[in-house]
C-alpha positions in Angstrom: 1.0 12.1 0.0 4.0 11.9 0.4 5.2 13.8 3.7 8.2 16.1 2.0 10.7 14.5 4.8 14.0 16.0 3.6 15.8 18.9 5.0 16.2 22.2 2.6 17.6 26.0 2.8 14.1 27.4 3.0 13.3 25.2 6.1 16.2 26.3 7.5 15.6 29.6 7.5 12.1 29.6 8.7 12.1 27.1 11.1 15.4 26.4 12.3 18.5 24.0 10.7 17.5 20.3 9.5 13.7 21.1 10.5 11.5 18.8 8.7 7.8 17.8 8.8 9.5 15.1 11.0 10.2 17.8 13.8 6.5 18.6 13.6 5.6 14.6 14.1 7.8 14.1 17.2 6.3 17.3 18.8 3.5 15.9 19.0 1.1 15.4 22.3 -2.4 13.5 23.6 -4.9 16.2 23.6 -7.3 14.1 25.4 -7.7 10.1 26.9 -6.7 7.5 24.8 -5.3 9.9 21.6 -2.0 7.9 21.3 0.7 11.2 20.2 3.1 11.2 18.7 2.3 8.5 16.1 6.3 7.8 15.4 7.3 6.0 11.8 7.4 2.1 12.1 8.9 0.1 9.1 11.1 3.2 7.1 11.8 5.1 10.2 12.8 8.8 10.0 13.4 8.7 6.0 15.3 10.7 4.3 13.3 11.5 0.6 16.7 12.5 -0.6 17.8 8.7 -0.7 17.0 6.7 -3.8 16.9 3.7 -1.4 14.6 5.0 0.5 12.0 5.5 -2.5 12.6 2.4 -3.3 11.7 0.8 -0.5 8.4 2.9 0.3 7.5 1.9 -3.7 7.8 -1.5 -2.0 5.8 -0.7 0.9 3.3 0.9 -1.0 3.5 -2.3 -3.4 2.8 -5.2 -0.8 -0.3 -3.1 1.0 -2.0 -2.3 -2.4 -1.0 1.3 -3.4 -1.6 1.9 -7.1 0.7 5.3 -7.5 1.8 7.9 -5.4 1.1 11.7 -5.4 3.7 14.2 -4.8 3.4 17.3 -4.1 4.5 20.1 -6.2 5.4 23.9 -5.0 5.7 26.7 -7.8 6.4 30.3 -6.5 6.7 32.7 -9.3 8.7 30.5 -11.4 10.4 29.1 -8.3 10.3 25.5 -7.4 10.4 24.0 -4.2 11.3 20.6 -2.2 11.7 19.4 -5.9 14.8 17.8 -4.8 13.2 14.0 -4.7 10.5 14.1 -7.2 13.5 15.7 -9.8 15.8 12.2 -9.0 12.8 10.1 -9.4 11.9 11.6 -12.7 15.9 11.6 -13.8 16.7 8.3 -12.3 13.6 6.4 -13.7 13.7 5.0 -9.9 11.3 3.5 -8.5 9.5 2.3 -11.1 6.4 3.2 -9.6 3.6 5.1 -11.1 3.2 9.2 -9.6 1.2 12.0 -10.0 1.5 15.7 -9.3 -0.6 17.6 -6.6 -0.3 21.4 -7.1 -0.2 23.3 -4.3 -1.5 26.9 -4.6 -1.8 28.5 -1.3 0.6 31.2 0.0 2.7 29.5 3.1 2.9 31.2 6.0 4.2 30.5 9.8 0.3 28.6 10.6 2.3 26.2 12.4 3.2 28.1 15.0 0.2 30.1 14.8 1.7 33.5 13.2 -0.6 32.6 10.0 -0.4 36.3 8.5 3.5 36.2 8.6 4.0 35.4 4.8 6.9 32.6 3.9 6.7 32.7 0.3 4.0 34.8 -1.6 1.6 33.0 -4.5 1.3 35.5 -7.3 1.3 34.4 -10.6 1.9 36.5 -14.1 0.1 34.9 -17.4 4.7 34.2 -18.3 5.0 32.4 -14.7 1.9 30.3 -15.5 2.4 29.4 -19.5 6.2 28.2 -17.9 5.0 26.2 -15.5 2.3 24.9 -17.6 5.1 24.2 -20.3 6.9 22.7 -17.3 3.9 20.3 -16.3 3.6 18.8 -19.9 7.8 17.9 -20.1 6.4 16.3 -16.6 3.4 14.3 -18.1 5.6 12.5 -20.6 7.2 10.5 -17.8 5.6 6.9 -18.9 4.8 6.2 -15.1 2.3 9.3 -14.8 -0.2 8.6 -14.2 -3.4 9.0 -16.3 -7.5 8.4 -17.0 -8.5 8.0 -20.2 -5.4 8.8 -21.5 -5.4 12.4 -20.3 -2.4 12.9 -16.9 -4.0 13.4 -13.8 -3.1 17.0 -12.0 -4.5 17.8 -8.9 -4.6 21.4 -7.7 -6.7 23.8 -5.7 -7.4 27.2 -6.6 -5.5 30.0 -5.5 -8.9 31.2 -4.6 -12.6 31.0 -5.3 -12.2 33.8 -7.8 -9.2 31.8 -10.0 -11.8 29.0 -9.9 -14.6 31.6 -11.2 -12.0 32.7 -14.0 -10.4 29.5 -14.7 -12.6 29.1 -17.4 -12.9 32.1 -19.3 -10.9 34.7 -21.1 -9.7 38.0 -19.0 -9.5 40.7 -20.9 -9.0 38.5 -24.1 -6.6 36.8 -22.8 -6.3 33.0 -22.4 -6.4 31.8 -18.8 -5.0 29.4 -16.9 -7.3 26.1 -18.2 -7.3 27.6 -21.4 -3.5 27.7 -22.2 -3.5 24.1 -20.7 -5.9 22.8 -23.2 -3.9 24.2 -25.8 -0.3 22.5 -24.8 -2.7 19.3 -24.2 -3.8 18.9 -27.6 -0.3 19.9 -29.4 1.0 17.1 -27.2 -1.4 14.7 -27.1 -4.4 15.7 -30.2 -6.7 15.5 -27.6 -8.7 18.5 -27.5 
């Protein structure tokens, strides 16, 4: 997983101007004897994923150490993508030429870092239309030849939003196809997979 180290409007509003995950890395303090904190970045420094040279350097370093692909976090809130810029630039440019997959993040965003986990920043609420649009978007991402596949099928990592979603993901509700059913229908139409 790649740290989402890039400034963006949402983090500026919620955490302060210029906030990235590097901000929290530098704030780490030892909690017990022998606990080495903060762990500061080495080879690539405090990188910024908006820079193509940084993304190429990450891929080169990953290859050097036997890493075979990247997993990009993917955030979609009621059809709104967040922290998507680096991934979209990788798709548009074709660089770096390095395998990747997506990991969906389906939990609400709260102020958990500062102990205010009941303070909601971005809500994860979805409609059937949102799900279908998201599935279509994902299918377009799966077309990229660098996308990691297992037995010919694209690898998409995701944690259900709730245990109820997990139980309902394989069954229809009130005659309406669920997320899993819809994605299988689209998958078969895109790749002929059943």
